[in-house]
PyMOL Python script that loads the backbone (N, CA, C, O; Angstrom):
from pymol import cmd

cmd.read_pdbstr("""\
ATOM      1  N   MET A   1      -4.867 -16.861   7.856  1.00  0.00           N
ATOM      2  CA  MET A   1      -4.478 -15.488   8.152  1.00  0.00           C
ATOM      3  C   MET A   1      -3.011 -15.312   7.810  1.00  0.00           C
ATOM      4  O   MET A   1      -2.194 -16.191   8.082  1.00  0.00           O
ATOM      5  N   SER A   2      -2.681 -14.194   7.221  1.00  0.00           N
ATOM      6  CA  SER A   2      -1.289 -13.890   6.905  1.00  0.00           C
ATOM      7  C   SER A   2      -0.593 -13.395   8.159  1.00  0.00           C
ATOM      8  O   SER A   2      -0.872 -12.296   8.640  1.00  0.00           O
ATOM      9  N   GLY A   3       0.315 -14.207   8.691  1.00  0.00           N
ATOM     10  CA  GLY A   3       0.947 -13.899   9.954  1.00  0.00           C
ATOM     11  C   GLY A   3       2.090 -12.907   9.886  1.00  0.00           C
ATOM     12  O   GLY A   3       2.413 -12.258  10.881  1.00  0.00           O
ATOM     13  N   LYS A   4       2.713 -12.781   8.704  1.00  0.00           N
ATOM     14  CA  LYS A   4       3.892 -11.917   8.634  1.00  0.00           C
ATOM     15  C   LYS A   4       3.601 -10.487   9.066  1.00  0.00           C
ATOM     16  O   LYS A   4       4.372  -9.892   9.819  1.00  0.00           O
ATOM     17  N   TRP A   5       2.509  -9.945   8.598  1.00  0.00           N
ATOM     18  CA  TRP A   5       2.222  -8.547   8.936  1.00  0.00           C
ATOM     19  C   TRP A   5       1.958  -8.389  10.425  1.00  0.00           C
ATOM     20  O   TRP A   5       2.154  -7.304  10.973  1.00  0.00           O
ATOM     21  N   LEU A   6       1.514  -9.456  11.094  1.00  0.00           N
ATOM     22  CA  LEU A   6       1.188  -9.377  12.514  1.00  0.00           C
ATOM     23  C   LEU A   6       2.426  -9.290  13.398  1.00  0.00           C
ATOM     24  O   LEU A   6       2.326  -8.954  14.578  1.00  0.00           O
ATOM     25  N   ARG A   7       3.573  -9.587  12.843  1.00  0.00           N
ATOM     26  CA  ARG A   7       4.805  -9.563  13.633  1.00  0.00           C
ATOM     27  C   ARG A   7       5.235  -8.149  13.996  1.00  0.00           C
ATOM     28  O   ARG A   7       6.110  -7.968  14.843  1.00  0.00           O
ATOM     29  N   SER A   8       4.651  -7.180  13.387  1.00  0.00           N
ATOM     30  CA  SER A   8       5.048  -5.797  13.617  1.00  0.00           C
ATOM     31  C   SER A   8       3.928  -5.008  14.278  1.00  0.00           C
ATOM     32  O   SER A   8       2.859  -4.829  13.694  1.00  0.00           O
ATOM     33  N   GLY A   9       4.172  -4.541  15.486  1.00  0.00           N
ATOM     34  CA  GLY A   9       3.196  -3.693  16.162  1.00  0.00           C
ATOM     35  C   GLY A   9       2.941  -2.411  15.396  1.00  0.00           C
ATOM     36  O   GLY A   9       1.818  -1.908  15.377  1.00  0.00           O
ATOM     37  N   LEU A  10       3.976  -1.880  14.766  1.00  0.00           N
ATOM     38  CA  LEU A  10       3.811  -0.666  13.977  1.00  0.00           C
ATOM     39  C   LEU A  10       2.829  -0.900  12.839  1.00  0.00           C
ATOM     40  O   LEU A  10       1.965  -0.061  12.583  1.00  0.00           O
ATOM     41  N   ARG A  11       2.952  -2.030  12.158  1.00  0.00           N
ATOM     42  CA  ARG A  11       2.035  -2.329  11.054  1.00  0.00           C
ATOM     43  C   ARG A  11       0.601  -2.474  11.562  1.00  0.00           C
ATOM     44  O   ARG A  11      -0.336  -1.974  10.941  1.00  0.00           O
ATOM     45  N   ARG A  12       0.438  -3.153  12.680  1.00  0.00           N
ATOM     46  CA  ARG A  12      -0.913  -3.284  13.249  1.00  0.00           C
ATOM     47  C   ARG A  12      -1.466  -1.913  13.605  1.00  0.00           C
ATOM     48  O   ARG A  12      -2.626  -1.615  13.318  1.00  0.00           O
ATOM     49  N   ASP A  13      -0.647  -1.082  14.224  1.00  0.00           N
ATOM     50  CA  ASP A  13      -1.112   0.241  14.630  1.00  0.00           C
ATOM     51  C   ASP A  13      -1.459   1.115  13.429  1.00  0.00           C
ATOM     52  O   ASP A  13      -2.414   1.889  13.482  1.00  0.00           O
ATOM     53  N   ILE A  14      -0.700   0.997  12.359  1.00  0.00           N
ATOM     54  CA  ILE A  14      -1.026   1.734  11.137  1.00  0.00           C
ATOM     55  C   ILE A  14      -2.396   1.294  10.633  1.00  0.00           C
ATOM     56  O   ILE A  14      -3.210   2.134  10.249  1.00  0.00           O
ATOM     57  N   CYS A  15      -2.658   0.001  10.629  1.00  0.00           N
ATOM     58  CA  CYS A  15      -3.968  -0.501  10.187  1.00  0.00           C
ATOM     59  C   CYS A  15      -5.088   0.011  11.078  1.00  0.00           C
ATOM     60  O   CYS A  15      -6.165   0.344  10.583  1.00  0.00           O
ATOM     61  N   VAL A  16      -4.854   0.079  12.383  1.00  0.00           N
ATOM     62  CA  VAL A  16      -5.867   0.606  13.306  1.00  0.00           C
ATOM     63  C   VAL A  16      -6.166   2.065  12.971  1.00  0.00           C
ATOM     64  O   VAL A  16      -7.329   2.465  12.918  1.00  0.00           O
ATOM     65  N   VAL A  17      -5.125   2.856  12.745  1.00  0.00           N
ATOM     66  CA  VAL A  17      -5.318   4.271  12.412  1.00  0.00           C
ATOM     67  C   VAL A  17      -6.084   4.403  11.101  1.00  0.00           C
ATOM     68  O   VAL A  17      -7.032   5.183  11.013  1.00  0.00           O
ATOM     69  N   VAL A  18      -5.688   3.657  10.098  1.00  0.00           N
ATOM     70  CA  VAL A  18      -6.361   3.743   8.803  1.00  0.00           C
ATOM     71  C   VAL A  18      -7.820   3.318   8.935  1.00  0.00           C
ATOM     72  O   VAL A  18      -8.703   3.950   8.354  1.00  0.00           O
ATOM     73  N   ALA A  19      -8.080   2.256   9.692  1.00  0.00           N
ATOM     74  CA  ALA A  19      -9.455   1.784   9.884  1.00  0.00           C
ATOM     75  C   ALA A  19     -10.299   2.809  10.618  1.00  0.00           C
ATOM     76  O   ALA A  19     -11.478   2.978  10.305  1.00  0.00           O
ATOM     77  N   SER A  20      -9.720   3.487  11.579  1.00  0.00           N
ATOM     78  CA  SER A  20     -10.500   4.403  12.412  1.00  0.00           C
ATOM     79  C   SER A  20     -10.629   5.803  11.818  1.00  0.00           C
ATOM     80  O   SER A  20     -11.545   6.542  12.176  1.00  0.00           O
ATOM     81  N   GLU A  21      -9.728   6.174  10.920  1.00  0.00           N
ATOM     82  CA  GLU A  21      -9.742   7.531  10.387  1.00  0.00           C
ATOM     83  C   GLU A  21     -10.149   7.590   8.919  1.00  0.00           C
ATOM     84  O   GLU A  21      -9.994   8.626   8.274  1.00  0.00           O
ATOM     85  N   GLY A  22     -10.662   6.495   8.395  1.00  0.00           N
ATOM     86  CA  GLY A  22     -11.110   6.513   7.005  1.00  0.00           C
ATOM     87  C   GLY A  22      -9.967   6.330   6.046  1.00  0.00           C
ATOM     88  O   GLY A  22      -9.384   5.248   5.974  1.00  0.00           O
ATOM     89  N   ASP A  23      -9.635   7.361   5.311  1.00  0.00           N
ATOM     90  CA  ASP A  23      -8.552   7.274   4.324  1.00  0.00           C
ATOM     91  C   ASP A  23      -7.529   8.388   4.572  1.00  0.00           C
ATOM     92  O   ASP A  23      -7.440   9.339   3.795  1.00  0.00           O
ATOM     93  N   PRO A  24      -6.759   8.263   5.657  1.00  0.00           N
ATOM     94  CA  PRO A  24      -5.805   9.317   5.980  1.00  0.00           C
ATOM     95  C   PRO A  24      -4.650   9.373   4.986  1.00  0.00           C
ATOM     96  O   PRO A  24      -4.338   8.394   4.308  1.00  0.00           O
ATOM     97  N   THR A  25      -4.029  10.543   4.919  1.00  0.00           N
ATOM     98  CA  THR A  25      -2.787  10.640   4.159  1.00  0.00           C
ATOM     99  C   THR A  25      -1.701   9.917   4.954  1.00  0.00           C
ATOM    100  O   THR A  25      -1.873   9.626   6.138  1.00  0.00           O
ATOM    101  N   ALA A  26      -0.602   9.636   4.299  1.00  0.00           N
ATOM    102  CA  ALA A  26       0.516   8.989   4.980  1.00  0.00           C
ATOM    103  C   ALA A  26       0.976   9.850   6.156  1.00  0.00           C
ATOM    104  O   ALA A  26       1.269   9.327   7.231  1.00  0.00           O
ATOM    105  N   GLN A  27       1.040  11.149   5.958  1.00  0.00           N
ATOM    106  CA  GLN A  27       1.506  12.050   7.019  1.00  0.00           C
ATOM    107  C   GLN A  27       0.525  12.092   8.187  1.00  0.00           C
ATOM    108  O   GLN A  27       0.947  12.121   9.343  1.00  0.00           O
ATOM    109  N   GLU A  28      -0.779  12.095   7.904  1.00  0.00           N
ATOM    110  CA  GLU A  28      -1.781  12.063   8.981  1.00  0.00           C
ATOM    111  C   GLU A  28      -1.668  10.763   9.773  1.00  0.00           C
ATOM    112  O   GLU A  28      -1.770  10.758  11.000  1.00  0.00           O
ATOM    113  N   CYS A  29      -1.461   9.685   9.069  1.00  0.00           N
ATOM    114  CA  CYS A  29      -1.317   8.381   9.716  1.00  0.00           C
ATOM    115  C   CYS A  29      -0.063   8.361  10.597  1.00  0.00           C
ATOM    116  O   CYS A  29      -0.106   7.901  11.737  1.00  0.00           O
ATOM    117  N   LYS A  30       1.039   8.859  10.064  1.00  0.00           N
ATOM    118  CA  LYS A  30       2.294   8.901  10.819  1.00  0.00           C
ATOM    119  C   LYS A  30       2.127   9.747  12.076  1.00  0.00           C
ATOM    120  O   LYS A  30       2.586   9.361  13.152  1.00  0.00           O
ATOM    121  N   ALA A  31       1.468  10.905  11.944  1.00  0.00           N
ATOM    122  CA  ALA A  31       1.252  11.782  13.099  1.00  0.00           C
ATOM    123  C   ALA A  31       0.399  11.092  14.164  1.00  0.00           C
ATOM    124  O   ALA A  31       0.673  11.229  15.356  1.00  0.00           O
ATOM    125  N   ALA A  32      -0.629  10.356  13.749  1.00  0.00           N
ATOM    126  CA  ALA A  32      -1.491   9.652  14.711  1.00  0.00           C
ATOM    127  C   ALA A  32      -0.722   8.560  15.444  1.00  0.00           C
ATOM    128  O   ALA A  32      -0.891   8.387  16.651  1.00  0.00           O
ATOM    129  N   VAL A  33       0.122   7.821  14.724  1.00  0.00           N
ATOM    130  CA  VAL A  33       0.922   6.774  15.358  1.00  0.00           C
ATOM    131  C   VAL A  33       1.925   7.398  16.322  1.00  0.00           C
ATOM    132  O   VAL A  33       2.123   6.887  17.425  1.00  0.00           O
ATOM    133  N   GLU A  34       2.553   8.487  15.920  1.00  0.00           N
ATOM    134  CA  GLU A  34       3.521   9.158  16.800  1.00  0.00           C
ATOM    135  C   GLU A  34       2.842   9.702  18.053  1.00  0.00           C
ATOM    136  O   GLU A  34       3.425   9.670  19.137  1.00  0.00           O
ATOM    137  N   THR A  35       1.631  10.193  17.914  1.00  0.00           N
ATOM    138  CA  THR A  35       0.875  10.654  19.081  1.00  0.00           C
ATOM    139  C   THR A  35       0.596   9.490  20.021  1.00  0.00           C
ATOM    140  O   THR A  35       0.711   9.629  21.239  1.00  0.00           O
ATOM    141  N   ARG A  36       0.233   8.356  19.464  1.00  0.00           N
ATOM    142  CA  ARG A  36      -0.038   7.161  20.275  1.00  0.00           C
ATOM    143  C   ARG A  36       1.205   6.719  21.024  1.00  0.00           C
ATOM    144  O   ARG A  36       1.131   6.393  22.209  1.00  0.00           O
ATOM    145  N   TYR A  37       2.349   6.703  20.349  1.00  0.00           N
ATOM    146  CA  TYR A  37       3.610   6.276  20.965  1.00  0.00           C
ATOM    147  C   TYR A  37       4.238   7.368  21.818  1.00  0.00           C
ATOM    148  O   TYR A  37       5.118   7.097  22.634  1.00  0.00           O
ATOM    149  N   ASP A  38       3.779   8.620  21.625  1.00  0.00           N
ATOM    150  CA  ASP A  38       4.393   9.783  22.254  1.00  0.00           C
ATOM    151  C   ASP A  38       5.890   9.818  21.946  1.00  0.00           C
ATOM    152  O   ASP A  38       6.722  10.101  22.808  1.00  0.00           O
ATOM    153  N   ASP A  39       6.196   9.519  20.684  1.00  0.00           N
ATOM    154  CA  ASP A  39       7.589   9.460  20.239  1.00  0.00           C
ATOM    155  C   ASP A  39       7.602   9.570  18.719  1.00  0.00           C
ATOM    156  O   ASP A  39       6.613   9.270  18.050  1.00  0.00           O
ATOM    157  N   ARG A  40       8.717   9.996  18.201  1.00  0.00           N
ATOM    158  CA  ARG A  40       8.902  10.101  16.756  1.00  0.00           C
ATOM    159  C   ARG A  40       9.150   8.709  16.174  1.00  0.00           C
ATOM    160  O   ARG A  40       9.871   7.897  16.754  1.00  0.00           O
ATOM    161  N   VAL A  41       8.542   8.453  15.021  1.00  0.00           N
ATOM    162  CA  VAL A  41       8.779   7.207  14.302  1.00  0.00           C
ATOM    163  C   VAL A  41       9.685   7.538  13.122  1.00  0.00           C
ATOM    164  O   VAL A  41       9.396   8.452  12.349  1.00  0.00           O
ATOM    165  N   ASP A  42      10.769   6.804  12.983  1.00  0.00           N
ATOM    166  CA  ASP A  42      11.708   7.029  11.894  1.00  0.00           C
ATOM    167  C   ASP A  42      10.966   6.948  10.557  1.00  0.00           C
ATOM    168  O   ASP A  42      10.280   5.959  10.299  1.00  0.00           O
ATOM    169  N   PRO A  43      11.091   7.968   9.705  1.00  0.00           N
ATOM    170  CA  PRO A  43      10.362   7.961   8.437  1.00  0.00           C
ATOM    171  C   PRO A  43      10.640   6.723   7.580  1.00  0.00           C
ATOM    172  O   PRO A  43       9.716   6.176   6.979  1.00  0.00           O
ATOM    173  N   LYS A  44      11.874   6.283   7.515  1.00  0.00           N
ATOM    174  CA  LYS A  44      12.209   5.102   6.713  1.00  0.00           C
ATOM    175  C   LYS A  44      11.467   3.866   7.237  1.00  0.00           C
ATOM    176  O   LYS A  44      10.961   3.064   6.453  1.00  0.00           O
ATOM    177  N   THR A  45      11.407   3.719   8.542  1.00  0.00           N
ATOM    178  CA  THR A  45      10.693   2.605   9.160  1.00  0.00           C
ATOM    179  C   THR A  45       9.198   2.708   8.884  1.00  0.00           C
ATOM    180  O   THR A  45       8.562   1.719   8.519  1.00  0.00           O
ATOM    181  N   PHE A  46       8.635   3.905   9.060  1.00  0.00           N
ATOM    182  CA  PHE A  46       7.202   4.113   8.859  1.00  0.00           C
ATOM    183  C   PHE A  46       6.801   3.839   7.416  1.00  0.00           C
ATOM    184  O   PHE A  46       5.872   3.072   7.159  1.00  0.00           O
ATOM    185  N   TYR A  47       7.502   4.467   6.474  1.00  0.00           N
ATOM    186  CA  TYR A  47       7.129   4.296   5.068  1.00  0.00           C
ATOM    187  C   TYR A  47       7.422   2.879   4.574  1.00  0.00           C
ATOM    188  O   TYR A  47       6.752   2.393   3.664  1.00  0.00           O
ATOM    189  N   GLY A  48       8.408   2.219   5.161  1.00  0.00           N
ATOM    190  CA  GLY A  48       8.653   0.810   4.857  1.00  0.00           C
ATOM    191  C   GLY A  48       7.480  -0.048   5.299  1.00  0.00           C
ATOM    192  O   GLY A  48       7.083  -0.977   4.595  1.00  0.00           O
ATOM    193  N   ALA A  49       6.918   0.265   6.481  1.00  0.00           N
ATOM    194  CA  ALA A  49       5.751  -0.475   6.976  1.00  0.00           C
ATOM    195  C   ALA A  49       4.543  -0.221   6.076  1.00  0.00           C
ATOM    196  O   ALA A  49       3.800  -1.155   5.772  1.00  0.00           O
ATOM    197  N   LEU A  50       4.332   1.027   5.643  1.00  0.00           N
ATOM    198  CA  LEU A  50       3.230   1.336   4.725  1.00  0.00           C
ATOM    199  C   LEU A  50       3.377   0.556   3.422  1.00  0.00           C
ATOM    200  O   LEU A  50       2.411  -0.023   2.925  1.00  0.00           O
ATOM    201  N   ASP A  51       4.588   0.543   2.876  1.00  0.00           N
ATOM    202  CA  ASP A  51       4.830  -0.186   1.629  1.00  0.00           C
ATOM    203  C   ASP A  51       4.578  -1.680   1.811  1.00  0.00           C
ATOM    204  O   ASP A  51       3.977  -2.317   0.946  1.00  0.00           O
ATOM    205  N   ALA A  52       5.035  -2.242   2.933  1.00  0.00           N
ATOM    206  CA  ALA A  52       4.842  -3.672   3.192  1.00  0.00           C
ATOM    207  C   ALA A  52       3.352  -4.009   3.298  1.00  0.00           C
ATOM    208  O   ALA A  52       2.903  -5.028   2.772  1.00  0.00           O
ATOM    209  N   LEU A  53       2.593  -3.155   3.975  1.00  0.00           N
ATOM    210  CA  LEU A  53       1.149  -3.380   4.112  1.00  0.00           C
ATOM    211  C   LEU A  53       0.435  -3.271   2.769  1.00  0.00           C
ATOM    212  O   LEU A  53      -0.494  -4.028   2.486  1.00  0.00           O
ATOM    213  N   THR A  54       0.874  -2.330   1.950  1.00  0.00           N
ATOM    214  CA  THR A  54       0.290  -2.168   0.620  1.00  0.00           C
ATOM    215  C   THR A  54       0.653  -3.359  -0.264  1.00  0.00           C
ATOM    216  O   THR A  54      -0.206  -3.909  -0.953  1.00  0.00           O
ATOM    217  N   ASP A  55       1.918  -3.752  -0.243  1.00  0.00           N
ATOM    218  CA  ASP A  55       2.368  -4.902  -1.047  1.00  0.00           C
ATOM    219  C   ASP A  55       1.672  -6.193  -0.636  1.00  0.00           C
ATOM    220  O   ASP A  55       1.412  -7.056  -1.475  1.00  0.00           O
ATOM    221  N   ALA A  56       1.370  -6.327   0.659  1.00  0.00           N
ATOM    222  CA  ALA A  56       0.713  -7.538   1.166  1.00  0.00           C
ATOM    223  C   ALA A  56      -0.794  -7.530   0.904  1.00  0.00           C
ATOM    224  O   ALA A  56      -1.472  -8.534   1.122  1.00  0.00           O
ATOM    225  N   GLY A  57      -1.312  -6.394   0.437  1.00  0.00           N
ATOM    226  CA  GLY A  57      -2.745  -6.321   0.140  1.00  0.00           C
ATOM    227  C   GLY A  57      -3.612  -5.935   1.323  1.00  0.00           C
ATOM    228  O   GLY A  57      -4.832  -6.088   1.265  1.00  0.00           O
ATOM    229  N   HIS A  58      -3.010  -5.438   2.398  1.00  0.00           N
ATOM    230  CA  HIS A  58      -3.782  -5.021   3.569  1.00  0.00           C
ATOM    231  C   HIS A  58      -4.232  -3.566   3.476  1.00  0.00           C
ATOM    232  O   HIS A  58      -5.232  -3.176   4.078  1.00  0.00           O
ATOM    233  N   LEU A  59      -3.484  -2.772   2.717  1.00  0.00           N
ATOM    234  CA  LEU A  59      -3.852  -1.378   2.481  1.00  0.00           C
ATOM    235  C   LEU A  59      -3.897  -1.118   0.985  1.00  0.00           C
ATOM    236  O   LEU A  59      -3.186  -1.747   0.201  1.00  0.00           O
ATOM    237  N   GLU A  60      -4.749  -0.177   0.614  1.00  0.00           N
ATOM    238  CA  GLU A  60      -4.794   0.282  -0.773  1.00  0.00           C
ATOM    239  C   GLU A  60      -4.403   1.745  -0.777  1.00  0.00           C
ATOM    240  O   GLU A  60      -4.902   2.537   0.022  1.00  0.00           O
ATOM    241  N   LYS A  61      -3.504   2.099  -1.687  1.00  0.00           N
ATOM    242  CA  LYS A  61      -3.024   3.475  -1.781  1.00  0.00           C
ATOM    243  C   LYS A  61      -3.662   4.151  -2.976  1.00  0.00           C
ATOM    244  O   LYS A  61      -3.707   3.588  -4.070  1.00  0.00           O
ATOM    245  N   THR A  62      -4.158   5.369  -2.761  1.00  0.00           N
ATOM    246  CA  THR A  62      -4.661   6.192  -3.855  1.00  0.00           C
ATOM    247  C   THR A  62      -3.960   7.537  -3.784  1.00  0.00           C
ATOM    248  O   THR A  62      -3.570   7.985  -2.706  1.00  0.00           O
ATOM    249  N   VAL A  63      -3.801   8.171  -4.919  1.00  0.00           N
ATOM    250  CA  VAL A  63      -3.150   9.478  -4.980  1.00  0.00           C
ATOM    251  C   VAL A  63      -4.230  10.546  -4.970  1.00  0.00           C
ATOM    252  O   VAL A  63      -5.171  10.512  -5.762  1.00  0.00           O
ATOM    253  N   ASP A  64      -4.072  11.502  -4.049  1.00  0.00           N
ATOM    254  CA  ASP A  64      -5.008  12.608  -3.912  1.00  0.00           C
ATOM    255  C   ASP A  64      -4.196  13.895  -4.023  1.00  0.00           C
ATOM    256  O   ASP A  64      -3.687  14.405  -3.025  1.00  0.00           O
ATOM    257  N   GLY A  65      -4.080  14.411  -5.232  1.00  0.00           N
ATOM    258  CA  GLY A  65      -3.236  15.582  -5.441  1.00  0.00           C
ATOM    259  C   GLY A  65      -1.786  15.220  -5.200  1.00  0.00           C
ATOM    260  O   GLY A  65      -1.224  14.373  -5.895  1.00  0.00           O
ATOM    261  N   LEU A  66      -1.182  15.865  -4.210  1.00  0.00           N
ATOM    262  CA  LEU A  66       0.217  15.597  -3.873  1.00  0.00           C
ATOM    263  C   LEU A  66       0.366  14.506  -2.823  1.00  0.00           C
ATOM    264  O   LEU A  66       1.480  14.077  -2.525  1.00  0.00           O
ATOM    265  N   HIS A  67      -0.742  14.060  -2.265  1.00  0.00           N
ATOM    266  CA  HIS A  67      -0.692  13.137  -1.132  1.00  0.00           C
ATOM    267  C   HIS A  67      -1.155  11.734  -1.506  1.00  0.00           C
ATOM    268  O   HIS A  67      -2.037  11.550  -2.345  1.00  0.00           O
ATOM    269  N   ASP A  68      -0.540  10.763  -0.865  1.00  0.00           N
ATOM    270  CA  ASP A  68      -1.028   9.389  -0.943  1.00  0.00           C
ATOM    271  C   ASP A  68      -1.991   9.183   0.213  1.00  0.00           C
ATOM    272  O   ASP A  68      -1.701   9.553   1.351  1.00  0.00           O
ATOM    273  N   ARG A  69      -3.134   8.592  -0.085  1.00  0.00           N
ATOM    274  CA  ARG A  69      -4.112   8.255   0.950  1.00  0.00           C
ATOM    275  C   ARG A  69      -4.199   6.746   1.036  1.00  0.00           C
ATOM    276  O   ARG A  69      -3.980   6.042   0.050  1.00  0.00           O
ATOM    277  N   PHE A  70      -4.520   6.252   2.227  1.00  0.00           N
ATOM    278  CA  PHE A  70      -4.546   4.816   2.462  1.00  0.00           C
ATOM    279  C   PHE A  70      -5.897   4.383   2.999  1.00  0.00           C
ATOM    280  O   PHE A  70      -6.518   5.062   3.816  1.00  0.00           O
ATOM    281  N   GLU A  71      -6.329   3.235   2.513  1.00  0.00           N
ATOM    282  CA  GLU A  71      -7.593   2.651   2.932  1.00  0.00           C
ATOM    283  C   GLU A  71      -7.352   1.178   3.243  1.00  0.00           C
ATOM    284  O   GLU A  71      -6.587   0.502   2.556  1.00  0.00           O
ATOM    285  N   LEU A  72      -8.009   0.698   4.275  1.00  0.00           N
ATOM    286  CA  LEU A  72      -7.903  -0.710   4.649  1.00  0.00           C
ATOM    287  C   LEU A  72      -8.661  -1.555   3.627  1.00  0.00           C
ATOM    288  O   LEU A  72      -9.802  -1.241   3.287  1.00  0.00           O
ATOM    289  N   THR A  73      -8.042  -2.613   3.141  1.00  0.00           N
ATOM    290  CA  THR A  73      -8.718  -3.531   2.221  1.00  0.00           C
ATOM    291  C   THR A  73      -9.533  -4.532   3.033  1.00  0.00           C
ATOM    292  O   THR A  73      -9.432  -4.577   4.259  1.00  0.00           O
ATOM    293  N   ALA A  74     -10.333  -5.325   2.347  1.00  0.00           N
ATOM    294  CA  ALA A  74     -11.100  -6.373   3.033  1.00  0.00           C
ATOM    295  C   ALA A  74     -10.149  -7.350   3.723  1.00  0.00           C
ATOM    296  O   ALA A  74     -10.427  -7.795   4.836  1.00  0.00           O
ATOM    297  N   ALA A  75      -9.039  -7.686   3.083  1.00  0.00           N
ATOM    298  CA  ALA A  75      -8.059  -8.592   3.693  1.00  0.00           C
ATOM    299  C   ALA A  75      -7.427  -7.951   4.928  1.00  0.00           C
ATOM    300  O   ALA A  75      -7.203  -8.625   5.933  1.00  0.00           O
ATOM    301  N   GLY A  76      -7.144  -6.670   4.853  1.00  0.00           N
ATOM    302  CA  GLY A  76      -6.579  -5.964   5.995  1.00  0.00           C
ATOM    303  C   GLY A  76      -7.551  -5.897   7.158  1.00  0.00           C
ATOM    304  O   GLY A  76      -7.162  -6.077   8.312  1.00  0.00           O
ATOM    305  N   GLU A  77      -8.808  -5.639   6.858  1.00  0.00           N
ATOM    306  CA  GLU A  77      -9.819  -5.595   7.915  1.00  0.00           C
ATOM    307  C   GLU A  77      -9.987  -6.957   8.573  1.00  0.00           C
ATOM    308  O   GLU A  77     -10.096  -7.054   9.795  1.00  0.00           O
ATOM    309  N   ARG A  78     -10.007  -8.017   7.752  1.00  0.00           N
ATOM    310  CA  ARG A  78     -10.117  -9.379   8.287  1.00  0.00           C
ATOM    311  C   ARG A  78      -8.944  -9.696   9.217  1.00  0.00           C
ATOM    312  O   ARG A  78      -9.140 -10.225  10.311  1.00  0.00           O
ATOM    313  N   ALA A  79      -7.740  -9.376   8.783  1.00  0.00           N
ATOM    314  CA  ALA A  79      -6.552  -9.653   9.596  1.00  0.00           C
ATOM    315  C   ALA A  79      -6.585  -8.848  10.893  1.00  0.00           C
ATOM    316  O   ALA A  79      -6.236  -9.363  11.956  1.00  0.00           O
ATOM    317  N   LEU A  80      -7.003  -7.594  10.806  1.00  0.00           N
ATOM    318  CA  LEU A  80      -7.079  -6.748  11.996  1.00  0.00           C
ATOM    319  C   LEU A  80      -8.138  -7.270  12.966  1.00  0.00           C
ATOM    320  O   LEU A  80      -7.895  -7.326  14.171  1.00  0.00           O
ATOM    321  N   ARG A  81      -9.295  -7.647  12.459  1.00  0.00           N
ATOM    322  CA  ARG A  81     -10.359  -8.191  13.314  1.00  0.00           C
ATOM    323  C   ARG A  81      -9.948  -9.538  13.921  1.00  0.00           C
ATOM    324  O   ARG A  81     -10.254  -9.808  15.082  1.00  0.00           O
ATOM    325  N   ASP A  82      -9.265 -10.375  13.153  1.00  0.00           N
ATOM    326  CA  ASP A  82      -8.762 -11.651  13.682  1.00  0.00           C
ATOM    327  C   ASP A  82      -7.778 -11.405  14.821  1.00  0.00           C
ATOM    328  O   ASP A  82      -7.813 -12.092  15.842  1.00  0.00           O
ATOM    329  N   HIS A  83      -6.912 -10.432  14.643  1.00  0.00           N
ATOM    330  CA  HIS A  83      -5.932 -10.114  15.690  1.00  0.00           C
ATOM    331  C   HIS A  83      -6.648  -9.575  16.938  1.00  0.00           C
ATOM    332  O   HIS A  83      -6.316  -9.954  18.061  1.00  0.00           O
ATOM    333  N   TYR A  84      -7.621  -8.699  16.733  1.00  0.00           N
ATOM    334  CA  TYR A  84      -8.387  -8.143  17.844  1.00  0.00           C
ATOM    335  C   TYR A  84      -9.099  -9.261  18.618  1.00  0.00           C
ATOM    336  O   TYR A  84      -9.105  -9.263  19.849  1.00  0.00           O
ATOM    337  N   ALA A  85      -9.691 -10.200  17.894  1.00  0.00           N
ATOM    338  CA  ALA A  85     -10.385 -11.327  18.542  1.00  0.00           C
ATOM    339  C   ALA A  85      -9.398 -12.168  19.347  1.00  0.00           C
ATOM    340  O   ALA A  85      -9.715 -12.618  20.448  1.00  0.00           O
ATOM    341  N   TRP A  86      -8.213 -12.378  18.802  1.00  0.00           N
ATOM    342  CA  TRP A  86      -7.183 -13.157  19.503  1.00  0.00           C
ATOM    343  C   TRP A  86      -6.756 -12.440  20.793  1.00  0.00           C
ATOM    344  O   TRP A  86      -6.634 -13.071  21.843  1.00  0.00           O
ATOM    345  N   VAL A  87      -6.531 -11.135  20.713  1.00  0.00           N
ATOM    346  CA  VAL A  87      -6.140 -10.361  21.897  1.00  0.00           C
ATOM    347  C   VAL A  87      -7.255 -10.408  22.923  1.00  0.00           C
ATOM    348  O   VAL A  87      -6.994 -10.645  24.103  1.00  0.00           O
ATOM    349  N   ARG A  88      -8.487 -10.190  22.501  1.00  0.00           N
ATOM    350  CA  ARG A  88      -9.633 -10.218  23.414  1.00  0.00           C
ATOM    351  C   ARG A  88      -9.745 -11.579  24.091  1.00  0.00           C
ATOM    352  O   ARG A  88      -9.978 -11.655  25.297  1.00  0.00           O
ATOM    353  N   GLU A  89      -9.580 -12.644  23.327  1.00  0.00           N
ATOM    354  CA  GLU A  89      -9.654 -13.996  23.866  1.00  0.00           C
ATOM    355  C   GLU A  89      -8.546 -14.237  24.907  1.00  0.00           C
ATOM    356  O   GLU A  89      -8.796 -14.815  25.965  1.00  0.00           O
ATOM    357  N   ARG A  90      -7.362 -13.803  24.603  1.00  0.00           N
ATOM    358  CA  ARG A  90      -6.225 -13.987  25.500  1.00  0.00           C
ATOM    359  C   ARG A  90      -6.430 -13.204  26.810  1.00  0.00           C
ATOM    360  O   ARG A  90      -6.112 -13.697  27.893  1.00  0.00           O
ATOM    361  N   LEU A  91      -6.958 -11.995  26.693  1.00  0.00           N
ATOM    362  CA  LEU A  91      -7.166 -11.170  27.885  1.00  0.00           C
ATOM    363  C   LEU A  91      -8.333 -11.658  28.727  1.00  0.00           C
ATOM    364  O   LEU A  91      -8.352 -11.443  29.939  1.00  0.00           O
ATOM    365  N   ASP A  92      -9.299 -12.308  28.110  1.00  0.00           N
ATOM    366  CA  ASP A  92     -10.449 -12.823  28.831  1.00  0.00           C
ATOM    367  C   ASP A  92     -10.141 -14.116  29.583  1.00  0.00           C
ATOM    368  O   ASP A  92     -10.858 -14.483  30.514  1.00  0.00           O
ATOM    369  N   ASP A  93      -9.071 -14.807  29.177  1.00  0.00           N
ATOM    370  CA  ASP A  93      -8.711 -16.084  29.829  1.00  0.00           C
ATOM    371  C   ASP A  93      -8.186 -15.881  31.228  1.00  0.00           C
ATOM    372  O   ASP A  93      -7.842 -16.849  31.906  1.00  0.00           O
TER     373      ASP A  93
END
""", "prot")
cmd.dss("prot")
cmd.show_as("cartoon", "prot")
cmd.util.cbc("prot")
cmd.orient("prot")
């Protein structure tokens, strides 16, 4: 498992949003994360996390008109499910 992406809660949360909402635009994803945090996420930080996830192969970006849309890759889904299993295991102990 690629551990680097797991070091960031923001990156994990972005993957959760993308997995649960299909192929959201970057702005839809940012709005969902901000709603979850009940706080504004700095755009530079957010888009840096999106770029890192895309560069690492966890997200795939497609252009839809003026918007970039994001989809979880098989590697991203595996990493997210591995993390979920680890959290579940830790909480069950």
